[in-house]
Structure formats: structure tokens, C-alpha cells
C-alpha positions, 0 to 999 in steps of 0.5 A: 201647841198643836201636837207634842210627843217624844220624837216631834212637836208641832207648834202654831206661830204667827200668821198661821204658820206651823212648825213641825220640829224633830227631836227624838228624845234619848237619842243624839240624832233623829231617826225615823223609828216606829215612834217617830213614824207613829207620831208623824202620822198623828201630827198629820191628822192634826194638821189636816183637820186644823183650820188655823194653819196656813203653812208648815215648816219642818225642822230639827232641834239636833244638829242632824235633820234625819239620818234615815229609818231605824233599820233595827226596828224595821228589819224584823219585817223582812222575815215575815215576807213580801206581803208584810213589807208591802203593808209597812210600805203602804202605811208610809206612802199614805202618810208621806203623800198626806204631807204632800197633799196638805191644803197649804204650802210646806218647807223643809229647813235641812240644817244637817244630815238628811239620808234615806227616809229623812230625804224622802220626808223632805221630798214630800213637802213643796220646798227645801232649803239646805244648810251649805254644811249639810249632806243628803243622800239615798244610801238604801242600795248599801242595804240591798234595797232601794228608796221605798218611801217615795224616793224614786218617785219624787226624785225622778219627778223633781231632778229628772230620770238621769239625776234620780238614777245617779242618786238612788243607785249610787248610794252617795251623800251629796253636798249642798251645791250638788243638790241645788245643781240637780234641783234636789233642794231649792236654796242653800244658805249658811247653817245659821240662816236656814230657819229664816230662809225657810220662813221667807220661802214659806211666806212667798208660797203663802202669798202666791209669789211661788206657785206651790200647786204647780210644784205639786202637779209636777211631783204627782204626774208622770215623768216628762220624758219622751220615748227615745230619750227615756230609752237612751237614759234607762238602757245606758244606765242599766248596763253601766250600773250593772257593770259597776254593781256586779251580779251579787248586788241586784239593788242598784239595777232595780233602782233604775228598773223601778224609775223606768217602770213608773215613769209614765204613771201618776203618783199613786200608781208609781208608788205601787211599783216602787213598793213592790220592787222594794218588797221584793228586795228587802225579802232577799238573803242579800238584803238581809246580810247587808243589813246585818253588815250595816248593824255589825258596823254600828256594833263594832263602832260603839265598842271602839267608842266606848273603849276610847271614851276615857282616853286622852287625845293623841295630839302628836303621833310618830311612825318608825320606818318611812317606806310605803307603809310608813308613808301611808300611815303618815298620810292617813294621820296628817290628812285626818288632822293628827300631826305625825313624826315620820322617822327613818334611819336613812334619807332614802327611806324618808324620801320614799315616805314623803313621795308616798304621802305626796302621791296620795295627796296629788291624786286627791287634788287631781280628783278635786277632793282637796285643794293645793293649799289643803295639800300643803297643810297636810304635808306640813303636819308630817315631820320627817326626821333621822333622829329619835329626839323628835319622839320625846313629845309624841303620844303614840309611836307606830313601829312600821319597819321590815317584818322581821322579829330581830329587826323590830326587837332592835328598833322598839327598845330604842324608841322606847327609851325616848318616849315620855311617861304614858306614851304608847308604842305600837307595832304595825306587824302583820303576823309576829306575836306581840308578846314575843316582841314585848320581851324586848321592852321595859314597859310591855304594858304600854305596848300593843299591836296596831295592824294596818292593812295596805293600802292604808288610805283605802282599807278600813280595818286596824287590828288592835292586838292586845299582848299578854302584858298590854294594859287597858289604858294602852288599848284605849289610846290606840283605839282612840287614835285609830278612830281619829284616823277615820279607821275601824279598829277591832281589838283581838288577842295575840297569836301568830297572824292575830285574827285576819292573817291567821284566817286568810293564810288557812284559805291560802293554805287551801289554795296552795294545796289545790295548785299543787294537785294540778288545778289551774290558779286561773280556774281557782281565781275565777271560782273565787270571783264568782263566789263574791271575793274581790279577787281570787287568791292567785291575784291576791298573792300578787297584790299583797306580794309574793315575798310577803306571802312566803314570809307570813306563811312561814310564820304561820306554818311555825305557829300552826304546824299541824294545819298550815305547814306543807309537805311540798314546795308551794307554787308561791315559793317557786315564784319567789325563787324566780324573783317573781314578786307580784305587782311590785316587780310586774311578774307574779302568777300573772304579769302586769302591764299599764293601761291607759290610765296608767294603772296595773292591768293583770294579763296571763303569763304563759311562762309561769306554767313552765316554771311551775311544771316540775313542782305541781301534779298533772292538770286536774279539773274540779267544779267551782263548788268543789274549789270553793269547798276546798278554799272556804272550809279552811277559812271558816274552820280557822275563824271558828277556832279564833272564836273558841280560843278568844282571839276575838271576842264575838262573831260580829266582830270576827265577821266585820274584821273579815269584811273590812280587812280582806273583803269577805263578800258583804252580801254573804253577811260575814264568814260566821253568818255564811257558816250559819247559812250553810248550817253547822251540821251541813258544814261539819258533814262537808268538812268530814268528806275532806278530812283526809286532806289534813288538819285545816278540814277537821271540825273542832270538838265544840263545833261538832257539839254544836252540830249535834245539838242543832245550834247556830252562832247567831240566834 
């Protein structure tokens, strides 16, 4: 044994071959935390001073290789400024370059996931052998940073500038064939043969059949790229990536600029460029907020897994109502491995649900993500029926019929009567209180809300709603099912609109008032998009459906009349009166035309202004800041009320629900983090200036007390 620690060990085997094995104690995966980095440095010293070692293999004792750096440990450095960040990065660069410069050949045996710093560790050695089941990639731009431990330098030297740009700016995980095709790895074998293949490669390098010194020279020299070719690659990439990433996310473009800046430098000079740009990004609010979103994601995932730990598996599910939503739920369940019964009262509904599932699968086939055979296998997991008898053996039933309490309270007891003992019944309602629907049932303890967001296959959030009588076992089972479907379940307590829609409709109430006062809805949409929202509120209403918005708005107005009722006819209601339903019938606030790819494209429709003339005030102009204050104060205030009323258990769960459910801008960290960044006291003062607008704009007593005491929601 040359070295033995709590994260890695180094042993010396036959022919002078050393084996460095990653196996972080007490963790299910390997990660580059401070312990691991410290031990890697100690092991490097041992390897540099050993006269017996003739070659080195890096491998993992776990099913993953290294999932990346432990951002929870290194995140605190960001608050210390760029100099502290540069010092941290310099230490990593020195160590990784030390492994690259060892006086003997080195090989990484990548048996599983190698991401971020884990991939950068692999790139620091001479050769990489990858399991055919493994994935590798650079996810750093999702955290508002770029690869900072040599990734931009070594990837560009190994694979060329164009491939390195795609990998470092795109934040995707790549499978083995893709990694081999661009030269990120040197060989791909079955996972059970990775160690032997790595040993074979190492021996070929040790005996001189593979020229590892030539490989090192390529990795440590300037990039071989002429000026004209380089100019085309970098300028084209910067324009395309800037358009894709958007102005609020600087890291992807910085990845391109970094590779461009160090392309004609040797390794150590190039590393200094990478370090400087990494430090600049890591010290920004955007990175800080994206790191918090990442950590929030981990937190809610752990809560969900803990809740679901003791629940039995969902072997068979069912959905009632086979429309677009039911078909989407059926597709999501079947495609993630859980067979599902799709029940409707009419064949037309069944046909619609199957068509929706088939459309989604056909899209997957056309994009090369699944084969025709896999599509057929998924469809075979969907059992369409007109009979309740097919529900006798299911574990979870999701009711997804029309959003009407009378209809739901007629359907739910019919379903309950056919279910076996211990089966769970859930309603995919978006606004109707679960405790109200439960009054129609004999076993309310086995009933809860399971609110999916549309489109089901894209939106990650599932709100799990606990009614007054819902049991813990029921919550656990539907949480486990949501996890099995690849979703992000967050448990909330019952009220009209629950969490996400309750907050969203406070925002839309602010929007309705602005339009009523004469502010152009196009200016409102533009302000919201510049703020960072994926779409403005008018466009959002069109996408959700004008009829859906009016119906949900009425539920919210009844539930919270002091804040969400209007003393005027809203523009949304006027559009519904004129049968403008949004995207679903191609006319709403905007009209919709098909582009060359057959997708809806919104365009201005002048006729809508004539329809609204008699219902809104004379044109009124506000600055973007004024518009966003009018929208975000109600949004934040209703979020605070949900925390105070224990609708949601923590600021982190609330923030993540809003990011997952309605696309709150991740670079702002979540609505509660945004409120903290404004400052509770400053926010309350801002709200007070608009208090004459009504209850949506009036701070709660608890929030005013927090402001007076200088408190924030996050430490």
C-alpha cells in the first residue's frame, strides 16, 4: 500500500503498475470534496517520489467514477472574492498538472458517471477507457461557471475547439459512442472489461507501442488552429451560444471566449486564462443563485426520497380522463416503466389520449432518442378502457377529468368503489381544494392531490397536496410514484390553488389590473421577458388557455376575495367572451401561425385591441421597472403568505416549486431568494408605495416585523 486514506487508496501491483482507487467513505458516490482533493495531493507526492511505479491506473470502487466537485464545500469561497477563488483554482491546477506530468504513463478506467471535476481529473491523465454504459460531461455552466480545473484547456487540445465549445458550453452528458467519436476517450468496452482494457492500454504505453509523451505534448501545447479557421469557429459559436443561452446567463459565452483566449498559449498560460474567467463568474450573483438552485434541487430530492422510503412500489397505475392531460400522464408513466390503465367514458376520449401518447413517442423516434421497437413497447404499457373493472388491481389512480368540482365529485366515488384496499386515489386538479373533493369519498385518508403541469413530459414539478384527512402512507406512495416517473414531487398543504397556482394567480391579478389601467400587454410581456421570465403574462395566458385562466381565476377570487377578485371585467374575460382561447384555437392576446417546422409562432393581432377598447382605460405608459414592481410584489407577497400559513414547509421548497412549476428565473435563485436580495425592509417600503392598489400589495404583519428586525428568510 503506497497510500491509504478515507477517499482514495494507492496500491502497487505487478510490473510496477500502481492503482489509484476512488472510494469516498460514507457516501454512495465519489465526489471531489476537500477531503478527496487533499488526499489526491498527498497521493501525488507519493507517486512523484516513488522509484518503483512504472505506470498508473485511476479507477473507482463505486458504480460511478466521480460525479464532480462538491459544490456545497467550495461554494463558500465565492463570497470571499476573486482572489480567494483564484487561489483555490491554482491549487487544483497545480495538482492536476502534477498528475499529467508524472514520469510514467497514466490511464483512467471510467466505469460510470464522470462529470465536471471528475472528467477534468480523467483528462489530466494520458488515456481514457470508458464503459459503454457510462456518461461523461461538463455541467458547470448550469451553475453559472465554466470548467475551472483545466477542462477548457485539455478538452480543446484533445478534441478540437469546436467539440470543446459544444461540450463545455452545452452542459450535456454524453454517452460513450459520442465521447469516442470526438476523441474525449480512447476506447469503449463493456463495463465488466473496463479495468482489464485500461491495464492493456497502460502496458502498451509502458512498452512504447503507444507514445504517451506525444499525447502529453499535444495537451500541453497551443491549439493547432489557423487564424481564419479559428476566427470562424469562435465568432460563429459566440453568436449561436449567446442566442441560445440568453443575456442573463453569461457562462456559456464565457466558455467560448476562454477557449478562444487561450488557444495559442501553452498549458500553464492557458490555465491562468481559464482560472481568471472561472473566478470572475464564480463571484457573480448569477452563479451564487444557480448554485443555490442546484442545492435546492438536491434538498427537495432528498426530502422526496425520504418520504417515499417506506412506501411500496407502484406496479400498476391508472388515469381517469384520457384527454391531452390524461394522455400525457399515461405517456410519462409508461415511458418510465410503470404500466398504466387509461380510462375514459367515451371512445373519442380514449383515441385522443392514445394520440397524445403516440405523438410524443413519435417525436422521440424522429429525434433518435428511442427506437420504433421501444415506442411499441411503451405503448403496450398503456391499457385503454371504458370500464372501471380494469382498476381493480392498480396501486395509484390519478383522476384527470374536467376541472369542475361537481364532475370530479361524481367520478371519484365511482373509482373508489372499484379499488383494492391500500390503493391510492389522487386528483390532478390545479385549483380545487382537496379537502372539498374528499367529502365525496368513504376513505379520504387514501386520497390526495397530484397536480401535474402541462405539458406533462416537459414540466418537472408534481405538487403533492395533502388534504385534511390524507394519511402519511398516501403521501409516501404518490411521492414514490412521482419519483418513478422522473418528476420532482413537492408536498404542500391544501388551499385554493395550492402553492404554485395560488402564487401565479396573484401575479396574473397584478397583470389584469395593469391592462385594465391601459398598459399595453405587449409592453408587459417585454418587461417580464427582460426580467428573465420564459414568457410574459399575456403569452402565458394564451399558452395555458384563456378559458382555463378564467376558470382558475374565478376559483382563486372565491378563495381569496380580498386580494384576487376584481371590480372590473378583465381583458382575459373579454377574450373568452369572444371565443379567443389562446394557442388552442390560434387566437388569444396574440394570434398563432405555423412556422416552417410546424410549431406555433405568436404574432400581433390588431383586432384584439379593438375588442379591448371599451373595457380598458386610455393608453398608459410605465417603465419596465414600474411594470415589474406591479407584477412581482403580489407574486412575492403571496409566496410569503404561503410560508406563513404553512402551505409549504420551507423557503427552499417554495423556491424550487416556482422554478420547476412556472419557470421562475433560475438565475435569480427563487422568489424568496429574490426577496432577500431586494431586502425585506426595502421590499416592504416598495409595497407600501402601492398599498392603495389593494390587498395584493399590503405586507403581512409578520413580514413587517421581519423588516423592523433586519431579518431575512435565508441565513
